[in-house]
C-alpha distance (Angstrom), angle and dihedral (degrees) to the residues before:
residue distance angle dihedral
M1 . . .
V2 3.81 . .
Q3 3.76 114.7 .
Y4 3.85 114.1 -151.7
S5 3.82 117.5 -159.8
W6 3.79 139.1 163.4
L7 3.75 130.2 -148.1
V8 3.79 108.3 -127.3
G9 3.96 111.2 177.4
R10 3.64 104.1 -49.4
N11 3.84 94.7 -28.4
R12 3.78 126.9 92.1
I13 3.82 111.4 -144.6
S14 3.88 116.4 -161.5
L15 3.79 121.4 -153.8
M16 3.84 88.1 -127.3
L17 3.76 91.4 55.7
A18 3.74 92.1 46.8
S19 3.76 95.5 47.4
S20 3.91 91.2 47.4
R21 3.80 92.0 51.2
W22 3.82 87.8 50.2
L23 3.78 91.5 49.5
M24 3.78 90.5 48.5
A25 3.82 92.6 50.1
N26 3.59 94.1 49.1
T27 3.91 92.8 46.7
I28 3.83 87.9 52.2
A29 3.74 91.2 47.8
L30 3.71 91.9 50.6
A31 3.94 92.9 47.4
N32 3.84 89.3 50.7
K33 3.82 91.1 49.4
S34 3.73 90.9 48.6
A35 3.81 92.6 48.8
E36 3.82 89.7 49.2
M37 3.76 91.1 53.3
A38 3.87 93.5 48.2
T39 3.80 90.4 49.9
R40 3.78 90.5 53.7
S41 3.67 92.9 46.6
Y42 3.80 91.9 52.4
K43 3.76 91.2 46.1
S44 3.81 90.4 50.1
L45 3.79 91.3 49.3
K46 3.78 93.6 47.0
A47 3.86 89.8 52.5
L48 3.81 91.7 49.3
K49 3.74 91.4 51.9
Q50 3.69 90.3 52.3
L51 3.74 91.5 50.7
K52 3.81 97.2 44.8
P53 3.95 94.3 78.0
A54 3.81 90.2 51.5
L55 3.80 91.8 52.0
S56 3.85 96.2 51.5
P57 3.82 119.3 93.1
């Protein structure tokens, strides 16, 4: 397997390290978005349940 890397200042950055960090960042962003959507759904459902008795005759 060929390992690509770049020397940046005194640090050597490998393609594998960069791609794993990119993947981790995207995974965290997706998890945060999913949690945000779940929280909004829960709050909407809770608000609907509170309105339901008021809408009943």
